ZAMARGU-4260 file (C-alpha; in steps of 0.2 Angstrom, whole numbers, plus 5000, padded with zeros to 4 digits):
<rodrens>
0) 5266/5563/3885 | 5257/5572/3901 | 5238/5563/3907 | 5229/5557/3919 | 5212/5554/3927
5) 5205/5573/3934 | 5189/5574/3946 | 5180/5588/3934 | 5164/5598/3931 | 5163/5597/3911
10) 5150/5609/3906 | 5140/5610/3889 | 5134/5625/3878 | 5123/5619/3865 | 5114/5632/3854
15) 5095/5625/3858 | 5094/5621/3838 | 5109/5614/3838 | 5098/5595/3836 | 5093/5598/3819
20) 5106/5590/3807 | 5118/5601/3797 | 5109/5596/3783 | 5094/5603/3787 | 5101/5621/3791
25) 5110/5621/3775 | 5095/5616/3764 | 5091/5632/3771 | 5106/5643/3772 | 5118/5635/3760
30) 5132/5629/3764 | 5141/5647/3764 | 5127/5651/3773 | 5130/5636/3784 | 5148/5641/3788
35) 5146/5658/3791 | 5131/5653/3804 | 5142/5642/3812 | 5158/5654/3814 | 5146/5668/3821
40) 5139/5656/3835 | 5157/5652/3837 | 5163/5669/3838 | 5150/5675/3850 | 5152/5659/3863
45) 5172/5661/3862 | 5170/5681/3868 | 5157/5677/3880 | 5169/5661/3887 | 5187/5674/3886
50) 5176/5690/3895 | 5169/5678/3909 | 5185/5665/3914 | 5198/5677/3918 | 5210/5675/3914
55) 5207/5664/3900 | 5213/5645/3899 | 5208/5641/3885 | 5217/5623/3889 | 5199/5621/3898
60) 5188/5625/3884 | 5181/5611/3871 | 5174/5617/3855 | 5164/5604/3846 | 5168/5611/3829
65) 5148/5621/3827 | 5140/5628/3843 | 5144/5616/3855 | 5158/5618/3869 | 5161/5609/3883
70) 5173/5619/3897 | 5181/5608/3909 | 5181/5615/3930 | 5190/5608/3946 | 5176/5615/3954
75) 5158/5613/3954 | 5157/5629/3962 | 5166/5635/3949 | 5156/5628/3934 | 5141/5635/3945
80) 5146/5654/3945 | 5154/5651/3926 | 5134/5648/3922 | 5129/5663/3930 | 5139/5676/3923
85) 5137/5665/3904 | 5118/5667/3909 | 5120/5687/3910 | 5130/5688/3894 | 5118/5683/3885
90) 5103/5692/3893 | 5112/5708/3889 | 5116/5702/3872 | 5098/5697/3868 | 5090/5714/3873
95) 5099/5721/3861 | 5083/5722/3848 | 5097/5721/3834 | 5102/5705/3839 | 5096/5689/3832
100) 5093/5677/3849 | 5103/5667/3855 | 5095/5652/3867 | 5104/5639/3873 | 5104/5623/3884
105) 5116/5621/3899 | 5120/5606/3904 | 5137/5598/3920 | 5140/5581/3927 | 5153/5578/3937
110) 5166/5563/3936 | 5182/5555/3932 | 5189/5564/3916 | 5205/5554/3908 | 5215/5572/3905
115) 5229/5576/3889 | 5237/5592/3893 | 5250/5586/3881 | 5238/5585/3867 | 5225/5601/3859
120) 5210/5607/3869 | 5200/5600/3855 | 5210/5578/3855 | 5208/5579/3876 | 5200/5561/3878
125) 5186/5564/3890 | 5179/5546/3896 | 5164/5540/3890 | 5158/5535/3909 | 5155/5556/3908
130) 5149/5559/3890 | 5138/5548/3891 | 5124/5558/3907 | 5130/5572/3898 | 5122/5569/3882
135) 5108/5564/3888 | 5104/5582/3898 | 5112/5592/3885 | 5095/5584/3873 | 5086/5584/3887
140) 5068/5592/3883 | 5059/5607/3890 | 5073/5618/3905 | 5090/5626/3900 | 5102/5622/3916
145) 5099/5601/3920 | 5113/5596/3928 | 5115/5573/3935 | 5114/5565/3954 | 5132/5567/3958
150) 5132/5586/3952 | 5116/5592/3963 | 5123/5582/3979 | 5140/5595/3978 | 5130/5610/3972
155) 5130/5623/3985 | 5117/5622/3998 | 5111/5637/3995 | 5103/5634/3977 | 5100/5615/3977
160) 5080/5625/3983 | 5082/5628/3965 | 5081/5612/3955 | 5068/5602/3952 | 5070/5580/3950
165) 5066/5574/3935 | 5071/5558/3925 | 5080/5560/3908 | 5070/5547/3895 | 5082/5538/3885
170) 5086/5529/3871 | 5078/5511/3871 | 5089/5503/3876 | 5098/5512/3888 | 5091/5515/3905
175) 5082/5532/3909 | 5095/5547/3919 | 5091/5555/3935 | 5092/5572/3935 | 5088/5586/3941
180) 5083/5603/3933 | 5086/5620/3937 | 5068/5631/3937 | 5076/5647/3943 | 5093/5655/3947
185) 5096/5671/3955 | 5109/5677/3964 | 5103/5680/3981 | 5113/5700/3978 | 5097/5703/3963
190) 5084/5703/3976 | 5078/5717/3982 | 5069/5718/4002 | 5054/5728/4006 | 5042/5727/4020
195) 5025/5727/4022 | 5009/5726/4034 | 5000/5710/4032 | 4984/5710/4045 | 4970/5699/4051
200) 4953/5700/4058 | 4939/5690/4067 | 4925/5685/4061 | 4912/5701/4062 | 4927/5708/4052
205) 4936/5716/4066 | 4957/5717/4063 | 4963/5707/4080 | 4983/5707/4073 | 4994/5722/4065
210) 5009/5716/4057 | 5025/5722/4052 | 5034/5711/4038 | 5046/5709/4025 | 5047/5699/4006
215) 5061/5698/3995 | 5057/5701/3979 | 5065/5708/3962 | 5061/5724/3949 | 5058/5719/3931
220) 5060/5736/3923 | 5048/5737/3909 | 5057/5756/3902 | 5050/5773/3904 | 5031/5776/3906
225) 5023/5798/3907 | 5044/5801/3909 | 5047/5787/3925 | 5053/5769/3926 | 5040/5757/3923
230) 5040/5738/3932 | 5035/5723/3935 | 5039/5721/3954 | 5041/5700/3956 | 5037/5693/3972
235) 5050/5677/3978 | 5036/5663/3985 | 5044/5651/3999 | 5042/5631/3990 | 5030/5622/4003
240) 5016/5610/4002 | 4997/5616/4008 | 4982/5609/4006 | 4975/5614/3992 | 4952/5616/3990
245) 4940/5620/4005 | 4936/5609/4019 | 4919/5603/4019 | 4913/5612/4031 | 4919/5634/4026
250) 4903/5642/4022 | 4896/5642/4005 | 4912/5631/3997 | 4906/5625/3981 | 4909/5607/3974
255) 4920/5610/3961 | 4935/5615/3978 | 4935/5596/3982 | 4942/5583/3987 | 4955/5593/3998
260) 4972/5587/3993 | 4990/5590/3999 | 5003/5600/3985 | 5016/5605/3984 | 5024/5619/3976
265) 5044/5622/3970 | 5049/5641/3976 | 5043/5653/3963 | 5040/5672/3961 | 5023/5680/3955
270) 5020/5696/3953 | 5016/5709/3967 | 5000/5714/3959 | 4987/5710/3945 | 4996/5718/3927
275) 4993/5735/3925 | 4990/5745/3911 | 5003/5755/3911 | 5012/5739/3910 | 5001/5730/3898
280) 5002/5746/3887 | 5022/5743/3887 | 5021/5726/3882 | 5007/5728/3870 | 5020/5739/3857
285) 5034/5725/3859 | 5034/5715/3844 | 5020/5702/3842 | 5025/5683/3845 | 5005/5673/3838
290) 4995/5689/3840 | 4988/5707/3840 | 4983/5715/3857 | 4974/5732/3861 | 4983/5744/3867
295) 4971/5749/3879 | 4958/5735/3882 | 4953/5741/3899 | 4935/5751/3902 | 4939/5755/3919
300) 4955/5770/3917 | 4970/5774/3925 | 4988/5769/3922 | 4985/5758/3939 | 4969/5752/3938
305) 4974/5732/3934 | 4973/5729/3914 | 4953/5721/3912 | 4943/5714/3897 | 4959/5703/3891
310) 4956/5687/3885 | 4965/5672/3892 | 4974/5671/3872 | 4976/5687/3878 | 4986/5686/3893
315) 4997/5673/3885 | 5002/5684/3874 | 5007/5697/3884 | 5018/5682/3894 | 5026/5677/3875
320) 5030/5694/3874 | 5035/5697/3891 | 5050/5684/3891 | 5055/5688/3873 | 5061/5706/3881
325) 5066/5702/3897 | 5077/5681/3895 | 5066/5677/3907 | 5052/5666/3904 | 5036/5671/3911
330) 5018/5663/3911 | 5000/5664/3919 | 5001/5655/3936 | 4997/5636/3939 | 4981/5636/3950
335) 4990/5626/3961 | 5001/5642/3962 | 4989/5653/3963 | 4981/5647/3977 | 4997/5644/3988
340) 4999/5661/3986 | 4985/5667/3990 | 4983/5658/4007 | 5003/5662/4011 | 5000/5649/4026
345) 4982/5650/4031 | 4970/5641/4032 | 4953/5651/4034 | 4942/5658/4022 | 4954/5673/4017
350) 4971/5676/4021 | 4963/5690/4030 | 4953/5676/4041 | 4938/5671/4044 | 4931/5683/4034
355) 4932/5701/4021 | 4929/5719/4024 | 4926/5732/4013 | 4942/5744/4021 | 4953/5730/4015
360) 4946/5721/3998 | 4939/5728/3982 | 4920/5718/3982 | 4904/5719/3981 | 4901/5723/3997
365) 4882/5724/3999 | 4884/5704/4001 | 4893/5696/4020 | 4902/5683/4023 | 4898/5674/4038
370) 4895/5686/4054 | 4903/5699/4045 | 4898/5715/4044 | 4893/5728/4024 | 4904/5740/4018
375) 4906/5750/4002 | 4901/5747/3986 | 4914/5755/3971 | 4907/5745/3957 | 4924/5748/3951
380) 4941/5743/3947 | 4955/5752/3960 | 4972/5758/3960 | 4982/5740/3963 | 4987/5742/3981
385) 4977/5755/3988 | 4971/5745/4001 | 4987/5745/4012 | 4989/5727/4017 | 4997/5711/4007
390) 4996/5691/4013 | 5011/5686/4023 | 5021/5683/4005 | 5020/5702/4002 | 5006/5701/3989
395) 4990/5712/3985 | 4975/5712/3978 | 4972/5695/3981 | 4954/5694/3984 | 4943/5707/3974
400) 4948/5719/3960 | 4950/5706/3944 | 4947/5691/3944 | 4964/5684/3940 | 4968/5668/3925
405) 4976/5653/3930 | 4984/5642/3915 | 4976/5624/3919 | 4961/5618/3909 | 4944/5617/3920
410) 4941/5603/3929 | 4924/5601/3938 | 4930/5596/3956 | 4951/5591/3961 | 4947/5569/3956
415) 4967/5568/3949 | 4972/5585/3953 | 4994/5586/3950 | 5002/5587/3966 | 5015/5592/3961
420) 5010/5614/3958 | 5008/5608/3940 | 4995/5614/3928 | 4983/5605/3925 | 4981/5602/3908
425) 4966/5587/3901 | 4975/5584/3885 | 4991/5592/3880 | 5001/5608/3885 | 5000/5618/3868
430) 4995/5632/3874 | 4992/5640/3856 | 4977/5626/3851 | 4969/5625/3869 | 4950/5629/3870
435) 4936/5625/3880 | 4938/5635/3895 | 4952/5640/3910 | 4952/5646/3924 | 4949/5660/3935
440) 4954/5664/3951 | 4951/5681/3965 | 4935/5684/3963 | 4934/5703/3956 | 4928/5722/3960
445) 4909/5718/3956 | 4904/5700/3965 | 4901/5695/3983 | 4912/5689/3996 | 4909/5669/3995
450) 4916/5669/3978 | 4934/5680/3983 | 4938/5665/3996 | 4956/5661/3993 | 4948/5641/3984
455) 4935/5651/3978 | 4936/5645/3958 | 4928/5656/3946 | 4910/5660/3953 | 4897/5662/3940
460) 4903/5647/3929 | 4920/5642/3917 | 4927/5654/3910 | 4928/5651/3889 | 4947/5657/3887
465) 4942/5669/3873 | 4928/5678/3883 | 4933/5697/3885 | 4922/5704/3903 | 4928/5720/3913
470) 4932/5713/3929 | 4945/5698/3919 | 4965/5703/3922 | 4977/5692/3925 | 4997/5691/3936
475) 5012/5682/3930 | 5023/5669/3936 | 5040/5668/3935 | 5044/5648/3937 | 5054/5643/3927
480) 5071/5650/3926 | 5083/5660/3912 | 5080/5661/3895 | 5099/5657/3884
</rodrens>
């Protein structure tokens, strides 16, 4: 008998709903139906494993008898590469509308493994001290890829930034386990680079500095529109810490922007522009998740103008359909993510500087901010990116044009606000059952410059989630990884 202790990384794959009992599945499908389901899942996974592990080494693959698999790797980097390749196979499969989507939870742990090469793979012995944390990681709550502390420490340095530390709750007789959840894993080769111009103005609105910068982004393809590809460009926003809210001496600030507080934000991707009418029309014809969507709700028509006259619930439905279609998880940004992205490292009222001008943004320029100047009041939305200048992260139209929905519940101030960049919910995070007020950011083409500031919240009052106006739009964030 050839056996021994090896230092291995153990990866486990499980279908998301595998925690349901066999009896529950049998009640729905019957015994024969359950057998067919399990066989199809096994065939799918094994075909995927065969195409990923080259040459196939089935001595390292352990079937758990249903939809679960353990794969043993001698190097954590190989395990990580396997996860990325497996993810891509599942994405391609799920994009075919004729296929029933497969969603997997994945976990990995590193440790000494009792490995018996003389036995069939199903009979290999893996030590309890490896399986115990692995089983808890696999059954953890949200998140498609969990690793324990030893595995996190030896992950490649260039991917550690995409993992967030959290405690995984244990059963009553066990201790909680420290783990890291992967929010985003993108191959750098998937990202493209784009040059853009960013400007700074003085207190009178005169441009004092022009800078050529570069942003990383990925392109989300939505199919064809008017004979050309329709896409959403998602800009990479680096993680960091910033002061959220406005200082007491900021001109025309509101109490709702207090108190200023430090917030740490993890890396995420944010849409380069507000969602356009062309993008909306494509997603609105995708299969319904919870509610119907009007394919052409906007008052100011134009394929490249921002979509408007959409409620918070409509925006949530858009994100759910987009997630289902692309295999990535999209949502509205949290307030903290939105303000962090808008500021792009600045501390001034606007990312342009101390004031704003109608040559840089679309708002009611009959009014001025500080010692700025009056300008053109357009009284309608403009095509996204019309002004040709972005903030330092490469985002356009963060000031004016349309108000942008955020995910959070409305709060009168920041007392008790989270410091980790997450959305702030009063009671529950079940988006389908939320009532009352949400948050709008950024101002619009109809409002004065004071409510277009980075720190401004809702401008003229709290926004009921089902309200519809012709200056309410949104942009999307991709911050929680891939659906597997």
